[in-house]
TORGU-504715 format. One record per atom (N, C-alpha, C, O): residue in three letters; chain; x, y negated, z negated. Coordinates in steps of 0.05 Angstrom, whole numbers, plus 5000, padded with zeros to 4 digits. Each point is the difference from the previous one (the first is absolute). Example, Ala and Ser with C-alpha at 12.3 -4.5 7.8 and 13.67 -1.06 7.14 Angstrom:
<recs>
["Ala"; "A"; [5264; 5114; 4844]]
["Ala"; "A"; [4982; 4976; 5000]]
["Ala"; "A"; [5018; 4976; 5000]]
["Ala"; "A"; [5021; 5000; 4987]]
["Ser"; "A"; [4972; 4979; 5027]]
["Ser"; "A"; [5016; 4976; 4999]]
["Ser"; "A"; [4985; 4978; 4986]]
["Ser"; "A"; [5010; 4978; 4996]]
</recs>
This chain:
<recs>
["Unk"; "A"; [1443; 0806; 2529]]
["Unk"; "A"; [5024; 4994; 4985]]
["Unk"; "A"; [5022; 4990; 5019]]
["Unk"; "A"; [5005; 5013; 5021]]
["Unk"; "A"; [5007; 4964; 4973]]
["Unk"; "A"; [5020; 4988; 5017]]
["Unk"; "A"; [5028; 5010; 4991]]
["Unk"; "A"; [5005; 5001; 4976]]
["Unk"; "A"; [5012; 5006; 5042]]
["Unk"; "A"; [5027; 5009; 4994]]
["Unk"; "A"; [5018; 4976; 4998]]
["Unk"; "A"; [4999; 4982; 5017]]
["Unk"; "A"; [5019; 5018; 4963]]
["Unk"; "A"; [5020; 4979; 4997]]
["Unk"; "A"; [5026; 5010; 5013]]
["Unk"; "A"; [5010; 5021; 4992]]
["Unk"; "A"; [5001; 4964; 5026]]
["Unk"; "A"; [5024; 5007; 5014]]
["Unk"; "A"; [5024; 4986; 4988]]
["Unk"; "A"; [4997; 4979; 4987]]
["Unk"; "A"; [5027; 5033; 5016]]
["Unk"; "A"; [5024; 4986; 4992]]
["Unk"; "A"; [5006; 4981; 5023]]
["Unk"; "A"; [4988; 5001; 5022]]
["Unk"; "A"; [5030; 4980; 4973]]
["Unk"; "A"; [5008; 4981; 5021]]
["Unk"; "A"; [5011; 5015; 5024]]
["Unk"; "A"; [4992; 4994; 5023]]
["Unk"; "A"; [5026; 5025; 4973]]
["Unk"; "A"; [5012; 5014; 5023]]
["Unk"; "A"; [4979; 5016; 5015]]
["Unk"; "A"; [5000; 5001; 5025]]
["Unk"; "A"; [4981; 5012; 4961]]
["Unk"; "A"; [4978; 5014; 5013]]
["Unk"; "A"; [4983; 4981; 5018]]
["Unk"; "A"; [4994; 5007; 5022]]
["Unk"; "A"; [5000; 4970; 4967]]
["Unk"; "A"; [4984; 4981; 5015]]
["Unk"; "A"; [5016; 4990; 5025]]
["Unk"; "A"; [4988; 4998; 5022]]
["Unk"; "A"; [5037; 4997; 4975]]
["Unk"; "A"; [5016; 4991; 5023]]
["Unk"; "A"; [5004; 5022; 5020]]
["Unk"; "A"; [5001; 4994; 5024]]
["Unk"; "A"; [5001; 5031; 4968]]
["Unk"; "A"; [5003; 5022; 5019]]
["Unk"; "A"; [4975; 5003; 5016]]
["Unk"; "A"; [5001; 5011; 5023]]
["Unk"; "A"; [4976; 4980; 4967]]
["Unk"; "A"; [4974; 5003; 5014]]
["Unk"; "A"; [4989; 4973; 5009]]
["Unk"; "A"; [4976; 4998; 5006]]
["Unk"; "A"; [5041; 4981; 4995]]
["Unk"; "A"; [4990; 4973; 5004]]
["Unk"; "A"; [4984; 4997; 5026]]
["Unk"; "A"; [4981; 4984; 5001]]
["Unk"; "A"; [5027; 5030; 5020]]
["Unk"; "A"; [4985; 4997; 5025]]
["Unk"; "A"; [4971; 5010; 4997]]
["Unk"; "A"; [4982; 4988; 5010]]
["Unk"; "A"; [5015; 5034; 4976]]
["Unk"; "A"; [4974; 5012; 4995]]
["Unk"; "A"; [4984; 4984; 4980]]
["Unk"; "A"; [4975; 4998; 5002]]
["Unk"; "A"; [5038; 4990; 4979]]
["Unk"; "A"; [4986; 4986; 4978]]
["Unk"; "A"; [4995; 4970; 5006]]
["Unk"; "A"; [4986; 4987; 4985]]
["Unk"; "A"; [5026; 5003; 5036]]
["Unk"; "A"; [4997; 4971; 5006]]
["Unk"; "A"; [4971; 4992; 5003]]
["Unk"; "A"; [4984; 5013; 5014]]
["Unk"; "A"; [5009; 4966; 4971]]
["Unk"; "A"; [4973; 4990; 5000]]
["Unk"; "A"; [4981; 5014; 4980]]
["Unk"; "A"; [4977; 4992; 4998]]
["Unk"; "A"; [5033; 5028; 4988]]
["Unk"; "A"; [4984; 5014; 4981]]
["Unk"; "A"; [5004; 4991; 4971]]
["Unk"; "A"; [5022; 4989; 4994]]
["Unk"; "A"; [4958; 5015; 4990]]
["Unk"; "A"; [5003; 4994; 4971]]
["Unk"; "A"; [5014; 5023; 4987]]
["Unk"; "A"; [4991; 5023; 5002]]
["Unk"; "A"; [5031; 4972; 4985]]
["Unk"; "A"; [5017; 5021; 4988]]
["Unk"; "A"; [5006; 4993; 4971]]
["Unk"; "A"; [4997; 4977; 4991]]
["Unk"; "A"; [5012; 5043; 4994]]
["Unk"; "A"; [5010; 4997; 4973]]
["Unk"; "A"; [5029; 5009; 5000]]
["Unk"; "A"; [5006; 5023; 5007]]
["Unk"; "A"; [5012; 4959; 4984]]
["Unk"; "A"; [5029; 5006; 5001]]
["Unk"; "A"; [5012; 4995; 4972]]
["Unk"; "A"; [4994; 4979; 4988]]
["Unk"; "A"; [5022; 5039; 5003]]
["Unk"; "A"; [5014; 4996; 4975]]
["Unk"; "A"; [5030; 4994; 5005]]
["Unk"; "A"; [5012; 5012; 5017]]
["Unk"; "A"; [4999; 4970; 4967]]
["Unk"; "A"; [5028; 4993; 5003]]
["Unk"; "A"; [5008; 4980; 4978]]
["Unk"; "A"; [4984; 4992; 4984]]
["Unk"; "A"; [5041; 5001; 5017]]
["Unk"; "A"; [5011; 4981; 4981]]
["Unk"; "A"; [4995; 4971; 5010]]
["Unk"; "A"; [5008; 4994; 5023]]
["Unk"; "A"; [4980; 4990; 4961]]
["Unk"; "A"; [4994; 4973; 5008]]
["Unk"; "A"; [5025; 4982; 4998]]
["Unk"; "A"; [5014; 5000; 4980]]
["Unk"; "A"; [4992; 4985; 5041]]
["Unk"; "A"; [5019; 4979; 5000]]
["Unk"; "A"; [4984; 4974; 5003]]
["Unk"; "A"; [4986; 4997; 5021]]
["Unk"; "A"; [5015; 4986; 4960]]
["Unk"; "A"; [4985; 4975; 5001]]
["Unk"; "A"; [5020; 4977; 4994]]
["Unk"; "A"; [5002; 4990; 4978]]
["Unk"; "A"; [5014; 5004; 5043]]
["Unk"; "A"; [5020; 4980; 4998]]
["Unk"; "A"; [4998; 4981; 5024]]
["Unk"; "A"; [4986; 5006; 5019]]
["Unk"; "A"; [5028; 4972; 4979]]
["Unk"; "A"; [5000; 4981; 5022]]
["Unk"; "A"; [5010; 5014; 5025]]
["Unk"; "A"; [5022; 5013; 5000]]
["Unk"; "A"; [4963; 4986; 5021]]
["Unk"; "A"; [5007; 5013; 5026]]
["Unk"; "A"; [5001; 5030; 5000]]
["Unk"; "A"; [5011; 5012; 5018]]
["Unk"; "A"; [4978; 5001; 4961]]
["Unk"; "A"; [5000; 5029; 4999]]
["Unk"; "A"; [4975; 5008; 4984]]
["Unk"; "A"; [5001; 5008; 4977]]
["Unk"; "A"; [4976; 4991; 5036]]
["Unk"; "A"; [4975; 5008; 4989]]
["Unk"; "A"; [4992; 5026; 5014]]
["Unk"; "A"; [4988; 4999; 5022]]
["Unk"; "A"; [5019; 5024; 4966]]
["Unk"; "A"; [4997; 5025; 5014]]
["Unk"; "A"; [4998; 5023; 4980]]
["Unk"; "A"; [5005; 4996; 4976]]
["Unk"; "A"; [4988; 5027; 5034]]
["Unk"; "A"; [5003; 5025; 4984]]
["Unk"; "A"; [5021; 5017; 5013]]
["Unk"; "A"; [5001; 5002; 5025]]
["Unk"; "A"; [5014; 5011; 4959]]
["Unk"; "A"; [5023; 5017; 5008]]
["Unk"; "A"; [4995; 5028; 4992]]
["Unk"; "A"; [4987; 5006; 4979]]
["Unk"; "A"; [5023; 5013; 5036]]
["Unk"; "A"; [4996; 5028; 4994]]
["Unk"; "A"; [5013; 5007; 4973]]
["Unk"; "A"; [5021; 4989; 4993]]
["Unk"; "A"; [4966; 5030; 4994]]
["Unk"; "A"; [5011; 5011; 4975]]
["Unk"; "A"; [4998; 5030; 5003]]
["Unk"; "A"; [4978; 5010; 5007]]
["Unk"; "A"; [5042; 5005; 4986]]
["Unk"; "A"; [5024; 4993; 4985]]
["Unk"; "A"; [5022; 4988; 5018]]
["Unk"; "A"; [5000; 5003; 5025]]
["Unk"; "A"; [5017; 4981; 4963]]
["Unk"; "A"; [5021; 4986; 5014]]
["Unk"; "A"; [5019; 5019; 5015]]
["Unk"; "A"; [5012; 4992; 5020]]
["Unk"; "A"; [4990; 5032; 4971]]
["Unk"; "A"; [5018; 5020; 5014]]
["Unk"; "A"; [4990; 5006; 5028]]
["Unk"; "A"; [5016; 5011; 5016]]
["Unk"; "A"; [4959; 4983; 4990]]
["Unk"; "A"; [4989; 5005; 5027]]
["Unk"; "A"; [4998; 4975; 5017]]
["Unk"; "A"; [4988; 5000; 5022]]
["Unk"; "A"; [5024; 4977; 4968]]
["Unk"; "A"; [4999; 4976; 5016]]
["Unk"; "A"; [5015; 5003; 5026]]
["Unk"; "A"; [5022; 5012; 5000]]
["Unk"; "A"; [4968; 4977; 5021]]
["Unk"; "A"; [5013; 4999; 5026]]
["Unk"; "A"; [5016; 4975; 5002]]
["Unk"; "A"; [4999; 4983; 4982]]
["Unk"; "A"; [5016; 5013; 5039]]
["Unk"; "A"; [5017; 4977; 5003]]
["Unk"; "A"; [4984; 4974; 5003]]
["Unk"; "A"; [4977; 5000; 5009]]
["Unk"; "A"; [5035; 4978; 4983]]
["Unk"; "A"; [4989; 4973; 5003]]
["Unk"; "A"; [4972; 4999; 4988]]
["Unk"; "A"; [4995; 5007; 4977]]
["Unk"; "A"; [4985; 4984; 5039]]
["Unk"; "A"; [4973; 4997; 4991]]
["Unk"; "A"; [4982; 5023; 5009]]
["Unk"; "A"; [4975; 4998; 4999]]
["Unk"; "A"; [5037; 5023; 5011]]
["Unk"; "A"; [4984; 5022; 5012]]
["Unk"; "A"; [4984; 5016; 4981]]
["Unk"; "A"; [4985; 5018; 5008]]
["Unk"; "A"; [5017; 4977; 4966]]
["Unk"; "A"; [4983; 5013; 4980]]
["Unk"; "A"; [4984; 4979; 4984]]
["Unk"; "A"; [4996; 5003; 4976]]
["Unk"; "A"; [4995; 4977; 5038]]
["Unk"; "A"; [4984; 4979; 4987]]
["Unk"; "A"; [4979; 4989; 5018]]
["Unk"; "A"; [5002; 5001; 5025]]
["Unk"; "A"; [4977; 4988; 4963]]
["Unk"; "A"; [4978; 4988; 5014]]
["Unk"; "A"; [4995; 4972; 4989]]
["Unk"; "A"; [4996; 4997; 4975]]
["Unk"; "A"; [5003; 4983; 5042]]
["Unk"; "A"; [4994; 4972; 4992]]
["Unk"; "A"; [4971; 4999; 4991]]
["Unk"; "A"; [4982; 5013; 5011]]
["Unk"; "A"; [5013; 4970; 4968]]
["Unk"; "A"; [4973; 4997; 4990]]
["Unk"; "A"; [4990; 4971; 5005]]
["Unk"; "A"; [5014; 4981; 4997]]
["Unk"; "A"; [4961; 5018; 5011]]
["Unk"; "A"; [4986; 4974; 5004]]
["Unk"; "A"; [4972; 5004; 4990]]
["Unk"; "A"; [4990; 5022; 4997]]
["Unk"; "A"; [4997; 4955; 4998]]
["Unk"; "A"; [4971; 5002; 4993]]
["Unk"; "A"; [4985; 4987; 5023]]
["Unk"; "A"; [5008; 4982; 5013]]
["Unk"; "A"; [4968; 5030; 4991]]
["Unk"; "A"; [4983; 4989; 5021]]
["Unk"; "A"; [4980; 4981; 4988]]
["Unk"; "A"; [5003; 4991; 4977]]
["Unk"; "A"; [4977; 5002; 5038]]
["Unk"; "A"; [4979; 4983; 4990]]
["Unk"; "A"; [4982; 5016; 4981]]
["Unk"; "A"; [4997; 5024; 5003]]
["Unk"; "A"; [4992; 4963; 4978]]
["Unk"; "A"; [4983; 5013; 4980]]
["Unk"; "A"; [5007; 4992; 4972]]
["Unk"; "A"; [5011; 4979; 4996]]
["Unk"; "A"; [4983; 5038; 4985]]
["Unk"; "A"; [5003; 4994; 4972]]
["Unk"; "A"; [5028; 5003; 4990]]
["Unk"; "A"; [5008; 4985; 4982]]
["Unk"; "A"; [5008; 5033; 5029]]
["Unk"; "A"; [5026; 5005; 4989]]
["Unk"; "A"; [5020; 4978; 5008]]
["Unk"; "A"; [5001; 4992; 5023]]
["Unk"; "A"; [5013; 4998; 4958]]
["Unk"; "A"; [5021; 4980; 5004]]
["Unk"; "A"; [5024; 5009; 4984]]
["Unk"; "A"; [4997; 5013; 4979]]
["Unk"; "A"; [5027; 4981; 5030]]
["Unk"; "A"; [5023; 5007; 4985]]
["Unk"; "A"; [5000; 4985; 4973]]
["Unk"; "A"; [4996; 4975; 5000]]
["Unk"; "A"; [5006; 5039; 4979]]
["Unk"; "A"; [5002; 4988; 4973]]
["Unk"; "A"; [5029; 5003; 4992]]
["Unk"; "A"; [5008; 5020; 4989]]
["Unk"; "A"; [5009; 4959; 5016]]
["Unk"; "A"; [5029; 5003; 4996]]
["Unk"; "A"; [5008; 5011; 4973]]
["Unk"; "A"; [5018; 5016; 4998]]
["Unk"; "A"; [4969; 4974; 4980]]
["Unk"; "A"; [5009; 5009; 4974]]
["Unk"; "A"; [4993; 5030; 4996]]
["Unk"; "A"; [5016; 5015; 4988]]
["Unk"; "A"; [4961; 4994; 5021]]
["Unk"; "A"; [4993; 5028; 4997]]
["Unk"; "A"; [5018; 5018; 5017]]
["Unk"; "A"; [5009; 5021; 4991]]
["Unk"; "A"; [4997; 4970; 5034]]
["Unk"; "A"; [5017; 5017; 5017]]
["Unk"; "A"; [5029; 4999; 4993]]
["Unk"; "A"; [5015; 5019; 5004]]
["Unk"; "A"; [4994; 4959; 4985]]
["Unk"; "A"; [5028; 4998; 4990]]
["Unk"; "A"; [5004; 5020; 4977]]
["Unk"; "A"; [5021; 5012; 4998]]
["Unk"; "A"; [4958; 4991; 4986]]
["Unk"; "A"; [5001; 5019; 4978]]
["Unk"; "A"; [5001; 5029; 5010]]
["Unk"; "A"; [5010; 5018; 4986]]
["Unk"; "A"; [4980; 4987; 5038]]
["Unk"; "A"; [5000; 5027; 5011]]
["Unk"; "A"; [5024; 5005; 5018]]
["Unk"; "A"; [5004; 5022; 5010]]
["Unk"; "A"; [5013; 4958; 4994]]
["Unk"; "A"; [5023; 5003; 5017]]
["Unk"; "A"; [5017; 5023; 4990]]
["Unk"; "A"; [5006; 5002; 4977]]
["Unk"; "A"; [5001; 5016; 5041]]
["Unk"; "A"; [5017; 5023; 4994]]
["Unk"; "A"; [4984; 5024; 4989]]
["Unk"; "A"; [5011; 5021; 4994]]
["Unk"; "A"; [4963; 4975; 5003]]
["Unk"; "A"; [4983; 5022; 4990]]
["Unk"; "A"; [4986; 5015; 5023]]
["Unk"; "A"; [4997; 4989; 5022]]
["Unk"; "A"; [4995; 5035; 4972]]
["Unk"; "A"; [4985; 5016; 5019]]
["Unk"; "A"; [4972; 4990; 5002]]
["Unk"; "A"; [4986; 4998; 4979]]
["Unk"; "A"; [5004; 4996; 5045]]
["Unk"; "A"; [4974; 4989; 5004]]
["Unk"; "A"; [4985; 5016; 5022]]
["Unk"; "A"; [5012; 5015; 5015]]
["Unk"; "A"; [4962; 4981; 4986]]
["Unk"; "A"; [4984; 5010; 5022]]
["Unk"; "A"; [4988; 4976; 5014]]
["Unk"; "A"; [4986; 4984; 4988]]
["Unk"; "A"; [5020; 5014; 5037]]
["Unk"; "A"; [4990; 4978; 5017]]
["Unk"; "A"; [4980; 5012; 5020]]
["Unk"; "A"; [5006; 5019; 5013]]
["Unk"; "A"; [4971; 4969; 4988]]
["Unk"; "A"; [4979; 5009; 5018]]
["Unk"; "A"; [4993; 4978; 5019]]
["Unk"; "A"; [4996; 4977; 4992]]
["Unk"; "A"; [5003; 5030; 5034]]
["Unk"; "A"; [4993; 4980; 5020]]
["Unk"; "A"; [5003; 5011; 5028]]
["Unk"; "A"; [5001; 5024; 5004]]
["Unk"; "A"; [5000; 4958; 5015]]
["Unk"; "A"; [5002; 5007; 5028]]
["Unk"; "A"; [5029; 4999; 5010]]
["Unk"; "A"; [5013; 4979; 4997]]
["Unk"; "A"; [4996; 5043; 5014]]
["Unk"; "A"; [5027; 5002; 5010]]
["Unk"; "A"; [5001; 4989; 5029]]
["Unk"; "A"; [4984; 5008; 5017]]
["Unk"; "A"; [5035; 4974; 4987]]
["Unk"; "A"; [5003; 4988; 5027]]
["Unk"; "A"; [5028; 5003; 5010]]
["Unk"; "A"; [5019; 5002; 4984]]
["Unk"; "A"; [4984; 5000; 5042]]
["Unk"; "A"; [5026; 5002; 5013]]
["Unk"; "A"; [5009; 4972; 5008]]
["Unk"; "A"; [4984; 4982; 5003]]
["Unk"; "A"; [5042; 5015; 5001]]
["Unk"; "A"; [5009; 4973; 5009]]
["Unk"; "A"; [4992; 4994; 5029]]
["Unk"; "A"; [4995; 5018; 5016]]
["Unk"; "A"; [5004; 4957; 4989]]
["Unk"; "A"; [4996; 4991; 5028]]
["Unk"; "A"; [5024; 5010; 5016]]
["Unk"; "A"; [5023; 4997; 4992]]
["Unk"; "A"; [4971; 5016; 5031]]
["Unk"; "A"; [5022; 5012; 5016]]
["Unk"; "A"; [5021; 4980; 5009]]
["Unk"; "A"; [5023; 5007; 5006]]
["Unk"; "A"; [4969; 4968; 4996]]
["Unk"; "A"; [5019; 4979; 5009]]
["Unk"; "A"; [5018; 4991; 4978]]
["Unk"; "A"; [5021; 4988; 5005]]
["Unk"; "A"; [4971; 5017; 4970]]
["Unk"; "A"; [5016; 4991; 4977]]
["Unk"; "A"; [5016; 5024; 4989]]
["Unk"; "A"; [5024; 4996; 4993]]
["Unk"; "A"; [4964; 5027; 5006]]
["Unk"; "A"; [5015; 5024; 4992]]
["Unk"; "A"; [5001; 5007; 4971]]
["Unk"; "A"; [5010; 5021; 4992]]
["Unk"; "A"; [4979; 4962; 4991]]
["Unk"; "A"; [4999; 5006; 4972]]
["Unk"; "A"; [4980; 4982; 4985]]
["Unk"; "A"; [4988; 4982; 5012]]
["Unk"; "A"; [5009; 5023; 4963]]
["Unk"; "A"; [4980; 4986; 4984]]
["Unk"; "A"; [5015; 4985; 4977]]
["Unk"; "A"; [5022; 5007; 4993]]
["Unk"; "A"; [4964; 4973; 4996]]
["Unk"; "A"; [5011; 4987; 4976]]
["Unk"; "A"; [5022; 4980; 5006]]
["Unk"; "A"; [5005; 4993; 5023]]
["Unk"; "A"; [5008; 4999; 4956]]
["Unk"; "A"; [5022; 4981; 5002]]
["Unk"; "A"; [5022; 5010; 5019]]
["Unk"; "A"; [5010; 5022; 4996]]
["Unk"; "A"; [4997; 4962; 5023]]
["Unk"; "A"; [5021; 5006; 5020]]
["Unk"; "A"; [4993; 5025; 5016]]
["Unk"; "A"; [5018; 5012; 5013]]
["Unk"; "A"; [4957; 4997; 4987]]
["Unk"; "A"; [4991; 5024; 5014]]
["Unk"; "A"; [5016; 5025; 4993]]
["Unk"; "A"; [5007; 5016; 5018]]
["Unk"; "A"; [4999; 4987; 4957]]
["Unk"; "A"; [5017; 5022; 4992]]
["Unk"; "A"; [4986; 5026; 4993]]
["Unk"; "A"; [5012; 5022; 4999]]
["Unk"; "A"; [4961; 4977; 4996]]
["Unk"; "A"; [4985; 5023; 4991]]
["Unk"; "A"; [4987; 5014; 5023]]
["Unk"; "A"; [4990; 4987; 5019]]
["Unk"; "A"; [5009; 5040; 4981]]
["Unk"; "A"; [4988; 5015; 5022]]
["Unk"; "A"; [4969; 5000; 5001]]
["Unk"; "A"; [4989; 5009; 5020]]
["Unk"; "A"; [4998; 4982; 4959]]
["Unk"; "A"; [4971; 4999; 4999]]
["Unk"; "A"; [4991; 4980; 4979]]
["Unk"; "A"; [5016; 4990; 4985]]
["Unk"; "A"; [4958; 5005; 5016]]
["Unk"; "A"; [4988; 4980; 4983]]
["Unk"; "A"; [4975; 5012; 4988]]
["Unk"; "A"; [4985; 5014; 5013]]
["Unk"; "A"; [5011; 4981; 4961]]
["Unk"; "A"; [4975; 5009; 4987]]
["Unk"; "A"; [4985; 4975; 4991]]
["Unk"; "A"; [5010; 4986; 4982]]
["Unk"; "A"; [4967; 5010; 5029]]
["Unk"; "A"; [4982; 4978; 4991]]
["Unk"; "A"; [4985; 5011; 4976]]
["Unk"; "A"; [4981; 5015; 5004]]
["Unk"; "A"; [5027; 4978; 4972]]
["Unk"; "A"; [4990; 5014; 4977]]
["Unk"; "A"; [4973; 4988; 4991]]
["Unk"; "A"; [4994; 4977; 5003]]
["Unk"; "A"; [4990; 5041; 4986]]
["Unk"; "A"; [4974; 4993; 4987]]
["Unk"; "A"; [5003; 5003; 4970]]
["Unk"; "A"; [4989; 4985; 4985]]
["Unk"; "A"; [5026; 5036; 5007]]
["Unk"; "A"; [5006; 5004; 4971]]
["Unk"; "A"; [5029; 5008; 4996]]
["Unk"; "A"; [5012; 5012; 5017]]
["Unk"; "A"; [4998; 4980; 4960]]
["Unk"; "A"; [5028; 5006; 4992]]
["Unk"; "A"; [4999; 5005; 4970]]
["Unk"; "A"; [4994; 4981; 4985]]
["Unk"; "A"; [5013; 5043; 5007]]
["Unk"; "A"; [4999; 5006; 4971]]
["Unk"; "A"; [5023; 5019; 4993]]
["Unk"; "A"; [5011; 5015; 5017]]
["Unk"; "A"; [4995; 4986; 4957]]
["Unk"; "A"; [5021; 5018; 4990]]
["Unk"; "A"; [4991; 5029; 5005]]
["Unk"; "A"; [4976; 5006; 4996]]
["Unk"; "A"; [5043; 5011; 5012]]
["Unk"; "A"; [4994; 5028; 5003]]
["Unk"; "A"; [4999; 5013; 4973]]
["Unk"; "A"; [5015; 4992; 4982]]
["Unk"; "A"; [4969; 5028; 5014]]
["Unk"; "A"; [4999; 5014; 4974]]
["Unk"; "A"; [5022; 5020; 4997]]
["Unk"; "A"; [5002; 5014; 4980]]
</recs>
């Protein structure tokens, strides 16, 4: 059985989880220049982007389906994939290198 982590839990363990397949639950942001999951509940959000993980898709069958993911924007989702750390020379992930980690997702679905 695989454990699903919150965004903050995954980020607190990101050094240990780097390169591993993980399951993370959070609020989906699917907007221009903000494709990420954010920690929930909002009362536990840290400053800036420190409670969020940038989302990307790798090679394979999964592709971003804009209309499906736009419909899930702001909803609680479970994202499963490989957690990666930023390039040390860049210092962050995603647009403008603002996110502390990156999840190369294999599946993304609404949380129950």
